[in-house]
BAFI-3210 file (N, C-alpha, C; in Angstrom, 3 decimals, decimal comma, padded with zeros to 6 digits):
// residues 291
n [1|2|3|4|5|6|7|8|9|10|11|12|13|14|15|16|17|18|19|20|21|22|23|24|25|26|27|28|29|30|31|32|33|34|35|36|37|38|39|40|41|42|43|44|45|46|47|48|49|50|51|52|53|54|55|56|57|58|59|60|61|62|63|64|65|66|67|68|69|70|71|72|73|74|75|76|77|78|79|80|81|82|83|84|85|86|87|88|89|90|91|92|93|94|95|96|97|98|99|100|101|102|103|104|105|106|107|108|109|110|111|112|113|114|115|116|117|118|119|120|121|122|123|124|125|126|127|128|129|130|131|132|133|134|135|136|137|138|139|140|141|142|143|144|145|146|147|148|149|150|151|152|153|154|155|156|157|158|159|160|161|162|163|164|165|166|167|168|169|170|171|172|173|174|175|176|177|178|179|180|181|182|183|184|185|186|187|188|189|190|191|192|193|194|195|196|197|198|199|200|201|202|203|204|205|206|207|208|209|210|211|212|213|214|215|216|217|218|219|220|221|222|223|224|225|226|227|228|229|230|231|232|233|234|235|236|237|238|239|240|241|242|243|244|245|246|247|248|249|250|251|252|253|254|255|256|257|258|259|260|261|262|263|264|265|266|267|268|269|270|271|272|273|274|275|276|277|278|279|280|281|282|283|284|285|286|287|288|289|290|291]
n.u [235,121|234,463|236,945|235,992|233,445|234,926|236,867|234,723|233,509|235,343|235,739|233,480|233,334|235,686|234,439|232,185|233,704|235,368|233,218|232,507|234,552|234,875|232,507|233,483|235,482|234,716|232,919|234,179|233,809|231,093|230,672|231,291|229,271|227,281|227,504|227,935|225,830|223,005|220,746|217,041|215,987|214,150|213,013|211,237|211,643|211,242|209,281|207,385|209,038|210,524|213,699|216,904|220,024|221,861|221,044|220,840|223,283|224,797|223,428|224,619|227,313|228,085|226,421|228,482|230,617|230,274|229,274|231,424|232,905|234,392|232,642|230,217|226,792|224,656|223,160|221,000|218,957|217,508|216,842|216,245|214,203|214,552|216,454|220,120|221,754|224,935|227,631|228,337|228,443|227,116|224,583|224,132|222,038|220,932|220,696|221,487|221,637|220,601|217,954|218,160|216,655|217,166|219,464|219,071|218,463|221,392|221,591|221,846|222,521|223,010|224,234|222,847|223,588|223,128|224,126|223,150|222,809|221,668|219,395|217,756|214,055|214,009|213,944|215,017|216,651|218,640|220,597|224,504|225,872|225,701|225,571|225,902|226,797|227,565|227,387|228,323|229,935|232,044|233,075|231,595|231,045|229,218|229,573|227,747|228,529|229,237|227,651|228,683|229,211|231,034|232,273|233,836|235,943|235,840|238,281|239,731|238,960|239,702|239,457|239,045|238,941|236,774|235,251|234,951|232,796|229,749|227,703|223,985|223,083|221,596|220,323|218,095|217,553|216,548|214,115|212,613|210,291|208,591|206,414|204,362|202,114|199,346|198,994|199,231|198,276|195,700|196,465|199,449|199,314|198,582|200,860|203,162|202,848|203,033|206,199|207,039|207,072|209,185|211,516|213,793|213,044|214,748|214,942|216,078|215,042|216,831|217,209|219,559|221,211|218,971|219,192|221,693|221,603|220,371|221,907|224,131|223,452|220,708|217,354|214,496|213,373|211,227|209,115|206,205|203,117|200,582|197,926|196,491|198,448|198,786|201,279|203,189|206,095|208,935|211,598|211,119|213,670|216,104|216,160|214,861|215,455|218,315|219,160|217,582|219,297|221,707|220,987|220,062|222,073|223,325|222,207|219,991|216,511|214,316|211,244|208,376|205,511|204,674|206,860|210,319|212,359|213,681|212,456|210,425|209,357|209,416|207,416|207,930|210,145|210,325|209,107|207,152|207,252|205,799|208,182|210,326|212,544|215,166|215,475|214,998|213,003|211,777|210,556|209,068|207,041|206,478|205,228|203,178|200,664|200,633|199,617]
n.v [106,374|108,486|110,793|113,468|113,243|113,110|115,503|117,623|116,981|117,552|120,496|121,693|121,375|122,925|125,428|125,382|125,921|128,142|130,167|129,520|130,367|133,434|134,321|134,528|136,395|138,162|139,277|141,197|143,638|143,700|143,676|146,220|148,077|147,702|149,072|152,020|152,249|152,471|153,858|153,900|152,866|153,898|151,788|148,414|144,875|142,354|140,525|142,459|143,937|146,058|147,733|148,048|150,666|149,434|146,519|146,492|147,311|145,245|143,409|143,824|143,584|141,283|140,375|141,378|140,439|137,528|136,856|137,486|134,875|132,462|130,093|130,687|130,953|132,329|134,516|135,095|136,675|137,673|140,522|141,200|141,364|139,804|137,438|137,110|137,308|134,872|133,412|130,332|127,030|126,593|127,986|131,087|131,309|134,219|135,443|138,391|139,966|139,026|139,322|141,917|144,063|144,255|146,151|148,234|148,280|147,232|144,489|141,021|139,882|138,482|136,600|134,578|131,865|129,710|127,319|126,090|123,113|123,575|126,255|128,691|129,698|126,554|122,901|121,827|119,621|120,169|121,384|121,862|122,909|124,953|127,755|130,113|133,479|134,777|137,975|138,744|139,041|138,270|137,510|134,533|131,401|128,772|126,296|123,700|120,828|118,119|116,362|116,830|118,852|122,435|124,726|127,625|130,285|133,536|135,942|139,294|138,559|136,142|132,225|130,411|126,872|125,587|124,257|120,766|118,909|119,679|118,899|118,215|118,747|116,098|115,945|118,371|121,888|124,705|126,703|128,858|130,755|132,298|134,993|135,661|135,325|135,915|135,152|132,528|129,332|127,380|124,837|124,941|126,920|124,741|123,225|124,526|125,331|123,063|122,768|125,056|123,925|122,306|123,185|126,000|129,304|131,161|133,412|135,620|137,304|137,360|134,936|133,591|133,803|131,989|129,751|129,408|129,069|126,560|124,906|124,753|124,443|121,999|121,696|123,733|125,754|127,774|129,525|129,745|128,342|131,026|132,210|134,525|134,276|131,826|130,997|131,401|133,308|133,476|132,807|130,114|129,524|131,132|131,185|129,067|126,599|126,792|126,560|124,278|122,625|122,200|122,194|119,257|118,167|118,187|116,327|116,535|117,682|118,817|120,956|121,530|121,533|119,352|117,684|117,503|120,281|120,292|118,953|120,788|121,884|124,980|127,519|129,712|132,578|133,715|132,528|131,691|130,163|128,376|127,245|124,904|124,082|121,569|119,148|116,226|114,279|116,288|117,841|115,575|115,526|117,925|117,681|115,844|117,148|119,394|118,659]
n.w [181,011|178,757|177,409|176,254|178,280|180,171|180,557|180,532|182,868|184,504|184,003|184,516|187,262|187,995|187,373|189,305|191,530|191,101|191,392|193,632|194,945|193,842|195,113|197,922|197,464|196,694|199,177|200,958|199,939|199,691|202,373|202,455|201,662|202,843|204,746|203,715|201,885|203,209|202,706|201,234|198,562|197,126|194,869|194,280|194,671|192,123|193,616|195,143|197,509|199,391|197,967|199,513|199,169|199,448|198,876|195,754|195,487|196,676|194,571|192,098|192,168|192,551|190,120|188,172|188,624|188,742|186,265|184,576|185,128|182,923|182,590|183,611|182,774|183,044|185,163|188,130|189,913|193,180|193,321|190,369|187,861|185,811|183,713|183,739|181,147|179,017|177,954|178,353|181,240|182,969|186,332|187,956|191,329|193,589|196,622|196,954|199,208|201,939|204,345|204,846|205,810|208,540|208,325|209,187|212,278|212,363|212,652|211,763|208,679|205,244|202,335|200,390|198,235|194,979|192,690|189,447|186,939|185,199|183,666|186,100|186,138|187,593|189,153|192,097|192,311|190,261|190,873|191,769|193,858|197,202|199,009|201,690|203,281|206,121|207,386|210,410|213,977|212,901|209,548|207,923|205,972|204,589|202,746|200,576|199,027|196,760|198,465|200,740|204,117|204,775|206,534|206,520|207,648|206,775|205,521|204,579|201,492|201,511|202,176|205,191|206,316|209,235|209,869|208,291|208,071|208,390|210,265|210,637|214,206|216,259|218,129|218,914|219,139|218,786|217,710|215,189|213,495|211,058|209,754|211,844|214,393|214,254|211,404|211,104|209,866|211,518|211,634|211,413|214,042|215,726|215,481|216,007|218,633|220,023|219,370|220,629|223,451|223,719|222,544|222,187|221,273|218,775|216,662|214,064|211,694|209,649|207,262|206,498|209,192|210,976|209,743|210,255|212,715|213,222|211,808|213,933|216,366|216,283|215,123|213,905|211,271|209,919|207,410|206,934|205,642|205,201|206,169|204,559|202,957|200,926|199,896|200,885|202,302|200,779|198,647|195,979|194,074|195,169|197,746|199,250|197,446|197,864|200,262|200,985|199,761|201,869|204,121|203,673|202,380|205,019|206,787|207,417|206,780|204,266|203,924|202,064|202,755|201,945|200,277|199,721|199,300|197,547|195,515|194,296|191,519|190,043|187,834|187,699|187,478|189,710|191,929|195,301|198,336|200,666|203,374|205,251|207,243|208,788|211,312|211,162|212,365|213,489|210,768|210,123|211,681|210,997|208,425|209,060|210,468|208,912|206,342]
ca.u [234,341|235,198|238,006|235,204|232,974|236,083|236,994|233,262|233,355|236,843|235,695|232,445|234,066|236,529|233,571|231,742|235,095|235,346|232,291|232,511|235,797|234,059|231,223|234,174|235,960|233,571|232,377|234,534|232,594|230,186|230,791|231,310|228,344|226,196|227,860|227,840|224,318|222,158|219,390|217,065|216,343|213,041|212,431|211,164|212,077|209,934|207,763|207,044|209,652|211,645|214,684|217,751|220,616|222,733|220,566|221,177|224,533|225,288|223,622|225,649|228,996|228,036|226,068|229,228|232,114|229,951|229,359|232,763|233,747|233,708|232,237|229,228|226,013|223,299|222,906|219,554|218,812|216,032|216,764|215,902|213,346|214,902|217,880|221,094|222,492|226,367|228,426|229,264|227,416|226,448|223,769|223,920|220,891|221,496|219,989|222,492|221,768|219,424|217,873|218,529|215,372|218,471|220,298|218,766|219,484|222,791|221,483|222,246|222,941|224,296|224,341|222,638|223,721|223,218|224,968|222,331|223,521|220,172|218,433|216,177|213,823|214,633|213,903|216,469|217,613|219,859|221,992|225,671|226,601|224,949|226,074|225,703|227,450|226,930|227,954|228,117|230,920|232,771|231,941|231,338|230,709|228,261|228,967|227,448|229,141|229,001|226,827|229,288|228,748|231,994|232,146|234,741|236,136|236,434|239,141|240,074|238,350|240,577|238,886|239,572|238,185|236,894|235,004|234,810|231,983|229,275|225,972|222,657|223,055|220,837|219,118|217,369|217,746|216,429|212,779|212,663|208,746|208,591|205,026|203,580|201,377|197,931|198,547|199,215|197,182|195,631|197,196|200,695|199,457|198,812|202,248|203,778|202,769|204,118|207,681|207,437|207,191|210,228|212,506|213,706|212,793|215,693|214,844|216,419|215,145|217,274|217,151|220,953|221,192|218,055|219,388|222,711|221,155|219,586|223,069|224,865|222,194|219,472|215,730|213,882|213,527|209,683|208,294|205,246|202,119|199,952|196,078|196,808|199,826|199,440|202,243|204,583|206,800|210,129|211,633|211,930|215,327|217,321|216,346|214,202|216,458|219,802|219,163|217,286|220,712|222,650|220,862|219,854|223,648|224,270|221,639|218,675|215,645|213,753|210,171|207,408|204,627|204,702|207,685|211,576|212,185|214,195|211,703|209,766|209,531|209,001|207,268|208,309|212,121|210,422|207,745|207,433|206,984|206,283|209,502|210,341|213,806|215,371|216,125|214,215|211,986|210,509|209,817|208,292|205,974|205,281|204,588|201,993|200,189|200,250|199,040]
ca.v [107,723|108,733|111,925|114,137|113,597|113,811|117,369|118,487|117,292|118,868|122,321|122,108|121,061|124,281|126,783|125,407|126,321|129,576|130,453|129,960|131,454|134,654|134,752|134,836|137,388|139,697|139,881|142,695|144,984|144,037|144,610|148,443|148,898|146,831|150,347|152,905|152,373|151,977|153,825|153,855|152,902|154,000|150,855|147,513|143,772|141,670|140,574|143,893|144,153|147,547|147,182|149,090|150,685|148,200|145,702|147,029|147,147|143,799|142,899|144,843|143,231|139,806|139,944|142,119|139,200|135,919|136,359|137,381|133,528|131,732|129,008|130,953|130,844|132,803|135,453|135,706|137,499|138,145|141,622|141,900|140,750|139,030|136,109|137,514|135,786|135,221|132,431|129,206|125,929|126,721|128,585|131,180|131,968|134,597|136,835|138,866|140,592|138,210|139,931|143,354|144,719|144,076|147,238|149,607|147,961|146,532|143,005|139,850|139,769|137,781|136,029|132,737|131,480|128,105|126,547|124,990|122,381|123,901|127,980|129,124|128,626|124,886|122,137|121,702|118,464|120,285|122,080|121,127|123,361|126,216|128,084|131,113|134,044|135,699|139,186|139,147|140,181|137,469|136,841|132,935|130,594|127,758|125,397|122,426|120,823|116,758|115,604|117,378|120,524|123,268|125,869|128,696|131,812|134,648|137,060|140,129|137,600|134,546|131,715|129,106|125,482|125,662|122,368|120,046|118,094|120,240|118,240|119,077|117,780|114,678|116,474|119,699|122,733|126,047|126,897|129,905|130,708|133,730|134,904|136,263|134,472|136,074|134,840|131,540|128,794|126,367|123,798|125,270|127,672|123,643|122,635|125,722|125,183|121,790|122,983|126,248|123,932|121,704|123,966|127,931|130,280|132,082|133,992|136,811|137,833|137,159|133,598|132,785|133,348|131,779|128,444|128,720|128,317|125,028|123,900|124,919|123,296|121,562|122,454|123,840|126,991|128,023|130,375|129,056|128,579|131,915|132,519|135,901|134,136|130,304|130,384|131,760|134,447|133,287|132,807|128,864|129,574|132,286|130,913|127,932|125,180|126,946|125,920|122,899|121,687|123,125|121,221|117,779|117,357|118,152|115,287|117,291|117,754|120,193|120,455|122,953|120,751|117,892|117,205|118,272|121,912|120,155|118,548|121,754|122,673|126,484|127,715|131,423|132,564|134,525|131,589|132,014|129,240|127,835|126,189|124,053|123,195|121,102|118,138|115,111|113,877|117,932|117,764|114,471|115,377|119,174|117,265|114,960|118,090|120,766|118,112]
ca.w [181,038|177,540|177,697|176,060|179,000|181,649|180,190|180,672|184,453|185,257|183,578|185,528|188,691|188,038|187,515|190,518|192,357|190,810|191,719|195,050|195,377|193,805|196,130|198,668|197,414|196,743|200,526|201,440|198,933|200,215|203,734|202,689|200,653|203,757|205,741|202,711|201,154|204,271|202,788|200,663|196,902|196,381|194,751|194,812|193,993|191,258|194,466|196,086|198,044|199,536|198,093|200,276|198,383|199,755|197,820|194,733|195,086|196,347|193,107|191,043|192,178|192,277|188,702|187,398|188,843|188,563|184,835|184,345|184,912|181,903|182,640|184,085|181,775|183,895|187,053|188,392|191,722|193,922|193,240|189,588|187,161|184,343|184,377|182,666|180,478|178,604|177,802|179,495|181,081|184,683|186,118|189,334|191,452|194,421|196,861|197,570|200,593|202,639|205,512|204,786|206,353|209,470|207,928|210,184|213,754|212,161|212,701|210,594|206,844|204,262|200,756|199,372|196,137|194,568|191,540|189,014|185,913|184,464|183,874|186,519|187,175|187,742|190,281|192,867|192,014|189,645|191,731|191,707|194,880|197,232|200,054|202,342|203,821|206,822|207,342|211,404|213,797|211,664|208,026|207,657|204,961|204,379|201,536|200,447|197,616|196,868|199,742|202,407|203,771|204,797|207,156|206,680|208,119|205,143|205,980|203,102|200,709|201,540|203,440|205,652|206,722|210,181|210,176|207,301|208,493|209,386|210,601|211,890|215,546|216,346|219,267|218,531|220,729|218,871|216,436|214,472|213,062|210,799|209,600|212,620|214,879|214,092|209,830|211,073|210,016|212,836|211,803|211,551|214,984|216,754|215,453|216,464|220,188|220,309|219,619|221,912|224,638|223,201|221,787|222,421|220,266|218,052|215,420|214,037|210,648|208,272|207,227|207,019|210,411|211,523|209,140|210,685|214,324|213,049|211,595|214,862|217,570|215,624|215,173|212,823|210,872|209,192|206,886|206,482|204,612|206,140|206,354|203,696|201,789|201,332|199,425|202,247|201,605|200,757|197,192|196,079|193,449|195,678|199,100|199,175|197,337|198,441|202,023|201,291|199,705|202,372|205,211|203,357|202,379|205,923|207,493|207,893|205,736|203,927|203,278|201,512|203,881|201,464|199,624|199,828|198,653|196,018|194,484|193,527|189,968|189,627|186,923|187,570|188,285|191,873|192,694|196,736|198,574|202,534|203,572|206,805|207,263|210,408|212,384|210,674|213,083|213,424|209,367|209,735|212,688|210,566|207,392|209,461|211,116|208,373|205,488]
c.u [235,256|235,895|236,900|234,324|233,993|236,350|236,003|232,750|234,254|236,411|234,727|232,339|234,664|235,418|233,100|232,788|235,203|234,033|232,221|234,041|235,928|233,433|232,508|235,381|235,386|232,767|233,001|233,559|231,423|229,483|230,724|230,007|227,068|226,322|228,123|226,519|223,402|221,224|219,024|216,422|215,430|212,279|211,839|211,408|210,678|209,009|207,353|207,856|210,924|213,125|215,979|219,118|221,996|222,293|221,184|222,714|225,544|225,233|224,119|227,087|229,318|227,394|227,421|230,592|231,666|230,039|230,544|233,465|233,017|232,828|230,510|227,804|224,863|223,778|221,690|219,568|217,624|215,601|216,563|215,380|213,696|215,724|219,200|222,024|224,345|226,639|228,788|227,879|226,697|225,862|223,987|222,413|221,516|220,239|221,164|222,553|220,213|219,079|217,964|217,569|216,423|219,213|220,184|219,017|220,679|222,876|222,428|221,647|223,213|223,562|223,858|222,952|223,587|223,424|224,039|223,411|222,124|219,882|217,737|215,615|214,073|214,273|215,209|217,778|218,707|220,975|223,259|226,387|225,498|225,898|225,533|226,729|226,822|227,623|227,568|229,446|231,867|232,455|232,494|231,025|230,317|228,529|228,923|227,811|229,348|228,902|227,472|228,969|229,869|231,850|233,385|234,745|236,267|236,769|239,763|240,022|239,086|239,431|239,314|238,887|237,978|235,974|234,331|233,988|230,888|227,680|225,200|223,002|221,614|219,598|219,125|217,557|216,528|215,154|212,996|211,641|208,987|206,533|204,208|202,622|199,808|198,162|198,774|198,646|196,445|196,314|198,663|200,506|199,768|200,290|203,187|203,825|203,348|205,360|207,957|207,948|208,534|211,273|213,243|214,137|214,205|215,283|215,733|216,283|215,768|217,909|218,925|221,242|220,147|218,978|220,627|222,983|220,695|220,970|223,871|224,142|221,020|218,560|215,235|213,669|212,337|209,444|206,935|204,048|201,236|198,416|196,021|197,493|199,681|200,270|203,445|205,222|208,198|210,553|212,403|213,572|216,451|217,042|215,806|215,432|217,674|219,680|218,880|218,788|221,669|221,806|220,371|221,169|223,867|223,576|220,536|217,638|215,401|212,214|209,240|205,361|204,189|205,759|209,315|211,875|212,779|213,869|210,482|209,761|208,784|208,378|207,509|209,451|211,301|209,330|208,345|207,047|206,406|207,363|209,512|211,709|214,484|215,772|215,085|212,843|210,660|209,813|208,861|207,213|205,177|204,496|202,934|200,843|199,387|199,522|197,584]
c.v [107,911|110,749|113,240|114,272|114,168|115,266|118,158|118,152|117,808|120,321|122,818|122,074|122,423|125,766|126,634|125,898|127,710|130,453|130,764|130,967|132,950|135,671|135,168|135,988|139,288|140,186|140,818|143,838|144,867|143,991|145,825|148,540|148,696|148,716|151,583|152,859|151,614|152,508|153,327|153,636|153,716|153,370|149,897|146,234|143,411|141,554|141,350|144,112|145,259|146,973|148,649|149,413|149,805|146,948|145,288|147,039|146,155|143,106|142,936|144,112|142,012|139,266|139,960|140,468|137,536|135,685|136,939|135,762|132,762|130,818|129,193|131,624|132,313|133,617|135,632|135,729|138,116|139,551|142,055|140,884|139,336|138,000|137,003|136,804|136,709|133,985|131,614|127,864|126,653|128,172|129,255|131,781|132,367|135,376|137,049|139,570|140,020|139,178|141,555|144,596|144,952|145,274|148,178|149,349|147,255|144,875|141,926|139,783|138,718|137,431|134,910|132,921|129,468|128,108|125,811|124,436|123,060|125,602|127,437|129,863|127,239|124,292|122,015|120,616|118,861|121,353|121,475|121,278|124,172|126,223|129,519|131,776|134,714|136,749|139,139|139,375|139,319|137,666|135,640|132,585|129,387|127,279|124,365|122,343|118,969|116,147|115,982|118,955|121,154|124,187|126,747|130,148|132,638|135,827|137,943|139,323|136,740|133,629|130,666|128,096|125,716|124,597|121,727|119,145|118,281|119,291|118,700|118,015|116,909|115,421|118,171|121,010|123,923|125,836|128,185|130,091|132,546|133,733|135,732|135,731|134,434|135,706|133,992|130,468|127,780|125,458|124,355|126,099|126,101|123,153|123,738|125,668|124,244|121,850|123,863|125,558|122,507|122,307|125,294|128,891|131,203|132,765|135,187|137,727|138,185|135,376|132,891|132,535|132,658|130,013|128,059|128,463|126,825|124,125|124,274|123,865|122,615|122,142|122,289|125,434|126,695|129,194|129,747|129,254|130,189|131,909|133,717|135,500|132,558|129,971|131,185|133,146|134,477|132,611|131,200|129,112|130,274|131,779|129,443|126,790|125,462|126,335|124,796|122,237|121,232|121,935|119,871|117,291|117,604|117,212|115,647|117,355|118,812|119,738|121,822|122,378|119,540|117,351|117,943|119,312|121,327|119,402|119,323|121,864|124,105|126,642|129,185|131,431|132,961|133,628|131,880|130,294|128,806|127,033|125,904|123,414|122,763|120,083|116,798|114,589|115,086|118,051|116,828|115,020|117,201|118,779|116,847|116,075|118,875|119,911|117,995]
c.w [179,986|177,970|177,534|177,549|180,480|182,023|180,608|182,133|185,123|184,781|184,416|186,890|189,104|188,134|188,772|191,624|192,487|190,793|193,063|195,739|195,149|194,916|197,490|198,858|197,243|198,477|200,756|200,957|199,456|201,669|203,409|201,792|201,725|204,514|204,653|202,268|202,198|203,590|201,810|199,413|196,327|194,769|194,918|194,015|193,284|192,323|195,178|197,069|198,361|199,487|198,689|199,032|198,520|199,043|196,597|194,515|195,242|195,072|192,100|190,986|192,309|190,990|187,611|187,049|188,509|186,800|184,030|184,193|183,943|181,432|182,811|182,786|181,900|185,129|186,883|189,377|192,372|193,354|191,698|188,473|186,294|184,676|183,135|182,670|179,635|178,358|178,642|179,906|182,137|184,859|187,828|189,636|192,845|195,445|197,226|198,296|201,496|204,003|205,720|205,642|208,213|209,713|209,438|211,218|213,651|213,489|211,635|209,044|206,585|203,160|200,917|198,184|196,033|192,721|191,255|188,162|184,873|184,596|184,986|185,693|186,970|188,920|190,685|192,701|191,031|190,512|192,038|193,539|195,615|198,379|200,727|202,957|204,947|207,523|209,114|212,180|213,552|210,575|207,804|206,425|204,967|202,936|201,475|198,925|197,660|197,745|200,719|202,430|204,931|205,764|207,162|206,974|206,955|205,829|204,632|201,807|200,669|202,414|203,652|206,506|208,422|210,681|208,964|206,788|208,904|209,076|211,274|213,022|215,819|217,659|219,327|219,372|219,918|217,348|216,185|213,709|212,390|210,198|210,552|213,019|214,533|212,636|209,838|210,459|210,835|212,379|212,342|213,495|215,997|217,060|216,239|218,408|220,880|220,626|220,322|222,993|224,935|223,405|222,136|221,607|220,206|216,919|215,577|212,542|209,512|208,775|206,965|208,346|211,349|211,259|210,007|212,318|213,910|212,869|212,907|216,107|217,403|216,090|214,275|212,396|209,374|208,608|206,670|205,290|205,438|205,674|204,782|202,535|201,508|200,629|199,782|201,124|200,652|199,221|196,680|195,384|194,404|196,986|199,802|198,674|197,236|199,782|201,807|201,009|200,540|203,267|205,047|203,366|204,141|207,285|207,931|206,601|205,653|203,400|202,470|202,034|203,323|200,659|199,885|198,692|197,042|195,016|193,825|192,340|189,865|188,679|186,747|188,054|189,994|192,582|193,780|197,247|199,475|202,437|205,280|206,626|208,862|210,479|211,325|210,951|213,235|212,269|209,477|210,340|212,135|209,764|208,007|209,925|209,921|206,737|205,536]
res [m|s|k|s|l|d|t|s|t|t|e|t|e|q|t|v|t|e|v|i|d|t|v|v|a|t|t|p|d|v|r|r|a|i|a|d|h|r|g|q|s|n|s|v|n|p|t|g|d|d|q|l|a|a|d|l|r|a|d|e|l|f|e|q|r|l|l|g|i|d|g|v|a|t|y|a|s|e|e|r|a|d|v|k|t|t|d|g|r|l|h|v|a|m|d|p|l|d|g|s|s|n|l|e|p|n|s|g|m|g|t|i|f|g|v|y|s|e|q|p|p|t|v|g|t|n|l|l|a|a|g|f|v|i|y|g|p|i|t|s|m|v|v|a|r|k|g|s|v|r|e|h|i|l|e|d|g|d|k|r|v|v|d|d|d|v|t|v|p|e|d|p|t|v|f|g|f|g|g|g|v|d|s|w|t|d|e|f|q|s|y|a|e|e|v|r|h|e|l|k|l|r|y|g|g|a|m|v|a|d|i|n|q|v|l|t|y|g|g|i|f|s|y|p|a|l|e|s|r|p|e|g|k|l|r|v|q|f|e|g|q|p|m|a|y|i|l|e|s|a|g|g|r|s|s|d|g|d|q|s|l|l|e|v|e|p|d|e|l|h|e|r|t|p|l|y|l|g|n|d|d|l|i|d|r|l|e|a|t|v|d]
***
């Protein structure tokens, strides 16, 4: 390896580390935003979802701090129409406050992020790292990087590792399916009926919490293609690909019903996708059913 290539690789790795550490350092302020900005903002995000004041505040915090990192060139968010740019080499895409509809009943919420080598919209194989934060009874973070997945507890803007080898358990236990039974396709309803007799229902309305259930207990999470919305609800860039990177790094699988979510090439920044994430066998069966 040439000296210049080695230097470039080192700088990239340092920037990825800075992004992760900056997300960690920002979590106390996001926690405060959740408590202090509970009302509606009277605005919608680029895909038409109602925005809470907490959504906008979390987005503002992450945008300011992540673009303050020398190596970060762009910031893209579910909450803003366009990519925010500056100088640098890496690109961050985020759902700053996943599950914010859970704010009123004080249920689970989180943050999802991905660090890409190319500017979004881009394919998921360009991810260098991905992670999510859960603002639960404790604040925790799961990060996938270089083929491994770690879980951290976050306290006062610092992190400590509690599991340095997170893997999807071989014997699945839980499932969570979004979208509403009446909206599912016939094929997915058939699959869901099979799974219902095998696994326990665990669905919290925040992707971060539902995916963490799968990582903890094994199983499957899905927001499928719907009769009224064949493209699904969740976004490729901000939710699908980062979570796919985590699940696949942890020994599980992801799918849009046909292929890995990491292979999806979005044409638009806010493009939606059906998504299915979980144990290998459950995804294999899903693809065979809905194909």
